[in-house]
VOPAGU-2260 file (C-alpha; in pm, 1 decimal, decimal comma):
REM VOPAGU-2260
SITE   aa  ch    i         X         Y         Z
SITE  MET   A    0       0,0       0,0       0,0
SITE  THR   A    1     294,4     230,0      63,9
SITE  GLU   A    2     391,4     199,4    -302,9
SITE  LEU   A    3      37,9     293,0    -411,9
SITE  HIS   A    4      31,3     597,4    -185,3
SITE  SER   A    5     349,1     726,3    -345,9
SITE  LYS   A    6     237,2     658,4    -702,3
SITE  LYS   A    7      98,1     916,3    -942,9
SITE  PHE   A    8    -172,9     808,2   -1186,4
SITE  GLU   A    9    -195,0     978,0   -1525,7
SITE  LEU   A   10    -520,4    1094,4   -1678,0
SITE  GLY   A   11    -621,5     857,4   -1957,2
SITE  GLU   A   12    -801,7     912,2   -2285,8
SITE  ILE   A   13   -1144,0    1069,2   -2234,3
SITE  VAL   A   14   -1387,5    1105,0   -2524,9
SITE  TRP   A   15   -1665,9    1355,4   -2457,1
SITE  HIS   A   16   -2010,2    1308,7   -2616,4
SITE  GLU   A   17   -2257,2    1588,5   -2539,1
SITE  PHE   A   18   -2627,4    1598,3   -2625,9
SITE  SER   A   19   -2912,1    1846,8   -2604,5
SITE  SER   A   20   -3133,3    1607,6   -2407,3
SITE  SER   A   21   -3119,9    1280,5   -2217,4
SITE  GLN   A   22   -3342,3    1128,1   -2484,9
SITE  ALA   A   23   -3104,6    1224,8   -2765,7
SITE  LEU   A   24   -2818,2    1080,9   -2561,9
SITE  ALA   A   25   -3006,3     755,6   -2504,9
SITE  LEU   A   26   -3084,4     709,4   -2874,1
SITE  ASP   A   27   -2726,1     773,1   -2981,1
SITE  LEU   A   28   -2572,1     549,9   -2714,9
SITE  ALA   A   29   -2823,7     274,1   -2790,3
SITE  ASP   A   30   -2728,9     289,3   -3159,8
SITE  GLU   A   31   -2359,5     267,0   -3074,9
SITE  LEU   A   32   -2407,5     -28,1   -2841,4
SITE  ILE   A   33   -2627,6    -219,3   -3086,4
SITE  ASN   A   34   -2383,1    -161,3   -3371,7
SITE  ARG   A   35   -2107,0    -307,5   -3157,2
SITE  PHE   A   36   -2325,5    -600,4   -3052,1
SITE  ARG   A   37   -2408,9    -676,7   -3417,4
SITE  VAL   A   38   -2041,3    -691,2   -3511,4
SITE  ILE   A   39   -1977,4    -934,5   -3225,3
SITE  SER   A   40   -2280,3   -1145,5   -3319,0
SITE  ASP   A   41   -2165,1   -1157,0   -3682,6
SITE  GLN   A   42   -1843,5   -1309,5   -3552,0
SITE  HIS   A   43   -2052,7   -1587,0   -3391,1
SITE  GLN   A   44   -1991,8   -1457,7   -3040,3
SITE  ASN   A   45   -2238,0   -1353,3   -2772,0
SITE  PRO   A   46   -2198,4    -988,0   -2670,0
SITE  PHE   A   47   -2140,3    -948,7   -2296,1
SITE  ALA   A   48   -2238,8    -614,4   -2140,6
SITE  ALA   A   49   -2275,6    -467,8   -1791,5
SITE  PHE   A   50   -2522,3    -190,2   -1713,0
SITE  SER   A   51   -2575,6      35,3   -1414,0
SITE  GLY   A   52   -2887,5      85,1   -1206,6
SITE  GLY   A   53   -3035,5     410,4   -1082,5
SITE  SER   A   54   -3269,1     649,2   -1262,0
SITE  THR   A   55   -3021,3     786,0   -1520,0
SITE  PRO   A   56   -3014,2     481,5   -1755,2
SITE  LYS   A   57   -3393,6     450,0   -1778,8
SITE  PRO   A   58   -3413,0     630,2   -2119,7
SITE  LEU   A   59   -3120,6     418,6   -2243,2
SITE  PHE   A   60   -3297,4      96,8   -2147,2
SITE  GLU   A   61   -3611,4     210,4   -2328,4
SITE  ALA   A   62   -3408,9     302,0   -2638,2
SITE  LEU   A   63   -3223,8     -30,3   -2635,6
SITE  SER   A   64   -3542,2    -233,8   -2601,5
SITE  ALA   A   65   -3680,0     -62,0   -2913,8
SITE  GLN   A   66   -3378,3    -165,1   -3125,1
SITE  ASP   A   67   -3395,7    -439,6   -3385,9
SITE  PHE   A   68   -3157,9    -693,1   -3233,8
SITE  ASP   A   69   -3176,3   -1060,5   -3140,9
SITE  TRP   A   70   -3136,4   -1027,9   -2766,7
SITE  SER   A   71   -3128,3   -1404,0   -2721,0
SITE  GLN   A   72   -2764,4   -1380,4   -2830,6
SITE  ALA   A   73   -2669,1   -1136,5   -2554,8
SITE  LEU   A   74   -2529,1   -1199,5   -2209,6
SITE  LEU   A   75   -2618,4    -915,5   -1974,3
SITE  THR   A   76   -2536,6    -827,6   -1616,2
SITE  LEU   A   77   -2516,6    -534,9   -1377,3
SITE  VAL   A   78   -2211,8    -326,9   -1291,8
SITE  ASP   A   79   -2305,4    -354,8    -924,1
SITE  GLU   A   80   -2596,0    -455,3    -705,0
SITE  ARG   A   81   -2740,4    -397,2    -361,8
SITE  TRP   A   82   -2741,7    -724,0    -167,9
SITE  VAL   A   83   -3119,7    -754,3    -151,1
SITE  GLU   A   84   -3375,3    -989,2    -301,5
SITE  PRO   A   85   -3456,5    -910,5    -669,5
SITE  THR   A   86   -3809,4    -810,8    -566,9
SITE  HIS   A   87   -3682,8    -548,6    -319,8
SITE  GLU   A   88   -3746,9    -182,0    -404,6
SITE  LEU   A   89   -3372,1    -107,9    -385,0
SITE  SER   A   90   -3275,9    -389,3    -622,3
SITE  ASN   A   91   -3101,4    -295,9    -946,8
SITE  HIS   A   92   -3215,6    -634,9   -1077,7
SITE  ARG   A   93   -3574,9    -526,6   -1025,2
SITE  PHE   A   94   -3510,4    -194,0   -1199,5
SITE  ILE   A   95   -3340,1    -338,8   -1507,4
SITE  THR   A   96   -3609,1    -605,8   -1536,1
SITE  GLU   A   97   -3890,7    -350,9   -1526,9
SITE  HIS   A   98   -3736,9    -100,4   -1767,2
SITE  PHE   A   99   -3537,1    -326,1   -1998,3
SITE  LEU   A  100   -3541,3    -705,9   -1972,9
SITE  SER   A  101   -3920,2    -740,3   -1959,5
SITE  ARG   A  102   -3952,8    -527,1   -2274,6
SITE  LEU   A  103   -3726,1    -735,1   -2494,5
SITE  PRO   A  104   -3893,3    -942,2   -2769,0
SITE  GLU   A  105   -3648,3   -1226,0   -2700,7
SITE  GLN   A  106   -3517,4   -1328,9   -2362,1
SITE  SER   A  107   -3149,9   -1256,2   -2313,3
SITE  GLU   A  108   -2933,0   -1438,5   -2063,2
SITE  PHE   A  109   -2910,3   -1222,8   -1751,9
SITE  ILE   A  110   -2670,3   -1306,8   -1471,0
SITE  PRO   A  111   -2763,3   -1142,3   -1139,2
SITE  LEU   A  112   -2509,7   -1026,9    -882,4
SITE  TYR   A  113   -2730,7   -1126,1    -591,8
SITE  ALA   A  114   -2727,8   -1479,3    -458,1
SITE  LYS   A  115   -2895,9   -1588,5    -138,4
SITE  ALA   A  116   -2647,3   -1676,6     134,1
SITE  ASN   A  117   -2583,0   -1615,6     503,3
SITE  THR   A  118   -2362,6   -1315,3     428,6
SITE  VAL   A  119   -2272,7   -1104,1     127,7
SITE  ILE   A  120   -1918,2   -1245,5     137,5
SITE  GLU   A  121   -2050,9   -1601,3     122,1
SITE  SER   A  122   -2264,7   -1510,4    -179,6
SITE  LEU   A  123   -1968,1   -1420,3    -401,0
SITE  PRO   A  124   -1861,0   -1776,7    -494,1
SITE  LEU   A  125   -2220,7   -1855,9    -586,7
SITE  VAL   A  126   -2240,4   -1556,5    -819,7
SITE  GLN   A  127   -1897,3   -1632,5    -961,7
SITE  SER   A  128   -1998,9   -1987,5   -1050,0
SITE  LEU   A  129   -2294,2   -1856,0   -1252,5
SITE  PHE   A  130   -2062,4   -1633,8   -1453,5
SITE  ASP   A  131   -1798,9   -1901,5   -1499,5
SITE  THR   A  132   -2064,5   -2123,5   -1656,0
SITE  ALA   A  133   -2211,0   -1845,1   -1871,3
SITE  ILE   A  134   -1880,8   -1725,3   -2017,5
SITE  GLN   A  135   -1691,2   -2053,8   -2045,8
SITE  ASN   A  136   -1709,0   -2052,5   -2427,3
SITE  ARG   A  137   -1613,5   -1685,7   -2475,1
SITE  LYS   A  138   -1308,5   -1622,8   -2689,8
SITE  SER   A  139   -1282,0   -1247,5   -2642,6
SITE  GLU   A  140    -956,4   -1093,7   -2519,9
SITE  SER   A  141   -1153,3    -862,7   -2290,2
SITE  PHE   A  142   -1386,1    -961,3   -2008,4
SITE  PHE   A  143   -1675,7    -736,8   -2116,2
SITE  ASP   A  144   -1767,4    -610,5   -2462,3
SITE  ALA   A  145   -1928,1    -299,1   -2315,7
SITE  VAL   A  146   -1961,7    -143,8   -1969,8
SITE  VAL   A  147   -2195,5     146,4   -1895,0
SITE  LEU   A  148   -2112,9     317,6   -1566,4
SITE  GLY   A  149   -2296,3     584,0   -1371,4
SITE  MET   A  150   -2174,4     834,7   -1112,6
SITE  GLY   A  151   -2321,0     946,9    -781,8
SITE  GLY   A  152   -2313,5    1293,8    -633,7
SITE  ASP   A  153   -2034,9    1183,8    -397,5
SITE  GLY   A  154   -1813,7    1076,1    -687,0
SITE  HIS   A  155   -1874,6     701,8    -656,8
SITE  THR   A  156   -1906,3     475,6    -957,2
SITE  ALA   A  157   -2005,7     108,0    -954,4
SITE  SER   A  158   -2008,0      42,6    -577,6
SITE  PHE   A  159   -1680,4     222,4    -515,6
SITE  PHE   A  160   -1796,5     455,0    -238,3
SITE  PRO   A  161   -1551,4     705,6     -89,3
SITE  ASP   A  162   -1664,5     620,4     265,6
SITE  ALA   A  163   -1642,1     242,8     216,2
SITE  THR   A  164   -1427,5      64,8     470,8
SITE  ASN   A  165   -1243,1    -106,7     184,1
SITE  VAL   A  166   -1230,4     181,6     -64,9
SITE  SER   A  167    -853,7     141,5    -105,4
SITE  GLU   A  168    -912,1    -214,5    -229,0
SITE  LEU   A  169   -1200,1    -112,0    -456,7
SITE  VAL   A  170    -997,8     146,2    -652,5
SITE  THR   A  171    -690,2     -74,8    -693,1
SITE  TYR   A  172    -622,5    -165,6   -1057,4
SITE  ALA   A  173    -407,5    -469,0    -986,0
SITE  SER   A  174    -675,4    -669,6    -804,1
SITE  ASP   A  175    -695,0   -1028,8    -926,1
SITE  VAL   A  176   -1053,6   -1084,0    -806,7
SITE  SER   A  177   -1366,8   -1046,7   -1017,6
SITE  LEU   A  178   -1624,7    -960,4    -752,9
SITE  GLN   A  179   -1595,8    -745,0    -444,6
SITE  THR   A  180   -1821,2    -624,2    -167,1
SITE  CYS   A  181   -1879,6    -272,3     -43,1
SITE  ILE   A  182   -2003,4    -169,5     299,3
SITE  SER   A  183   -2046,8     201,9     364,5
SITE  PRO   A  184   -2290,5     432,9     543,6
SITE  ALA   A  185   -2380,4     596,7     211,2
SITE  SER   A  186   -2463,2     271,3      33,7
SITE  GLN   A  187   -2767,6     192,4     254,7
SITE  VAL   A  188   -2711,8    -183,7     231,5
SITE  ASP   A  189   -2423,4    -419,2     155,1
SITE  ARG   A  190   -2331,1    -427,1    -212,4
SITE  VAL   A  191   -2168,1    -654,6    -467,0
SITE  THR   A  192   -1964,5    -498,1    -745,1
SITE  TRP   A  193   -1739,7    -602,6   -1028,0
SITE  SER   A  194   -1380,1    -516,8    -950,6
SITE  LEU   A  195   -1213,2    -223,5   -1119,7
SITE  ALA   A  196    -986,4    -461,9   -1311,6
SITE  ARG   A  197   -1286,4    -641,3   -1461,0
SITE  LEU   A  198   -1475,4    -321,9   -1546,6
SITE  LEU   A  199   -1172,5    -182,9   -1727,9
SITE  SER   A  200   -1134,1    -504,3   -1926,8
SITE  THR   A  201   -1353,1    -382,1   -2213,0
SITE  PRO   A  202   -1298,9    -204,6   -2545,5
SITE  TYR   A  203   -1598,4      20,1   -2479,0
SITE  LEU   A  204   -1617,7     187,8   -2138,2
SITE  VAL   A  205   -1897,0     443,5   -2097,3
SITE  LEU   A  206   -1977,4     691,7   -1822,9
SITE  HIS   A  207   -2341,3     802,1   -1856,3
SITE  ILE   A  208   -2418,5    1122,9   -1662,8
SITE  THR   A  209   -2681,1    1396,0   -1679,2
SITE  GLY   A  210   -2719,2    1736,4   -1514,5
SITE  GLN   A  211   -2484,8    2030,2   -1457,1
SITE  GLN   A  212   -2399,4    1919,9   -1103,4
SITE  LYS   A  213   -2251,8    1591,6   -1222,2
SITE  ARG   A  214   -2074,6    1763,5   -1509,9
SITE  ASP   A  215   -1909,9    2001,0   -1262,9
SITE  LEU   A  216   -1815,8    1712,9   -1033,5
SITE  PHE   A  217   -1659,5    1515,0   -1316,9
SITE  SER   A  218   -1473,2    1823,8   -1442,8
SITE  HIS   A  219   -1336,0    1873,5   -1091,4
SITE  ALA   A  220   -1235,9    1507,5   -1072,8
SITE  ILE   A  221   -1024,0    1526,5   -1389,4
SITE  ALA   A  222    -882,8    1877,0   -1336,4
SITE  GLY   A  223    -525,7    1756,3   -1289,6
SITE  ALA   A  224    -294,5    1573,7   -1528,4
SITE  THR   A  225    -210,8    1327,9   -1251,9
SITE  ALA   A  226    -379,6    1200,6    -938,5
SITE  SER   A  227    -253,2    1035,7    -621,1
SITE  PHE   A  228    -393,6     714,5    -478,4
SITE  ASP   A  229    -562,5     919,0    -205,6
SITE  ASP   A  230    -729,8    1125,5    -480,6
SITE  LEU   A  231    -876,2     805,5    -624,5
SITE  CYS   A  232   -1007,3     703,7    -282,7
SITE  ASN   A  233   -1162,5    1045,7    -216,5
SITE  LEU   A  234   -1337,9    1057,7    -556,5
SITE  PRO   A  235   -1355,0     700,0    -688,9
SITE  ILE   A  236   -1475,5     816,2   -1032,2
SITE  ARG   A  237   -1110,1     908,8   -1083,4
SITE  SER   A  238   -1023,3     538,6   -1085,6
SITE  VAL   A  239   -1182,8     501,6   -1430,4
SITE  ALA   A  240   -1042,3     831,5   -1558,3
SITE  TYR   A  241    -681,0     801,0   -1442,9
SITE  GLN   A  242    -598,7     477,9   -1621,6
SITE  SER   A  243    -454,0     369,0   -1954,3
SITE  HIS   A  244    -635,4      37,0   -1993,7
SITE  THR   A  245    -917,3     164,8   -2216,4
SITE  PRO   A  246   -1061,8     500,3   -2330,7
SITE  LEU   A  247   -1345,0     643,9   -2122,2
SITE  HIS   A  248   -1641,2     763,1   -2329,7
SITE  VAL   A  249   -1840,8    1019,8   -2133,5
SITE  TYR   A  250   -2200,3    1056,7   -2252,2
SITE  TYR   A  251   -2347,5    1377,3   -2109,8
SITE  ALA   A  252   -2672,3    1571,5   -2139,5
SITE  ASP   A  253   -2829,0    1848,9   -1934,9
């Protein structure tokens, strides 16, 4: 950890996409995602994508469900999840089912991040086994084909919360685990999240944000050419900006 605290992280490639409305953003991003999925499908592979919960992606889910695509070929999951039953009002699984999965003409394969167990830690091997089975025939060099992140008003992304007891582990690039847990006062309940290493293992990394407040927060987060490890912990959104693994496409609308 001493080495990390002394290290400086350089700002990576950020591609800014700005739109006049959240609806225009959703339509454009949906087109881009579907075009990428079609290329993968044409190569006889199943596109594998992770989406975020929360209210921001609702227009995107509606736009995606209206696209002409054979969703039975797709493997879908969440970026992170609250450790609650899928019928719970806080469940991202419930949200993505209501606004996306239930609207698809064909059923896609969806792998949840929640698994019933005595503790959230004990649930991780159960979730991992589902994914190991689902992706065993994948031949892609990257883990995901597309990842769509969100950002909270405190600068968290995925379930990397700045007040998490393990935030230093969550924003570490070199982690060799796929799934991690997050426990923080701000997160309401225990959470399961893909590790930073897995989320960055994609050719198409998207940050989907709306509203001037989040634009200002993101601009503040990337104001410097370099960032310290403490900077990443204080504003975890920096962990996906100060990296050279893959470009970060920021989709923004007022």
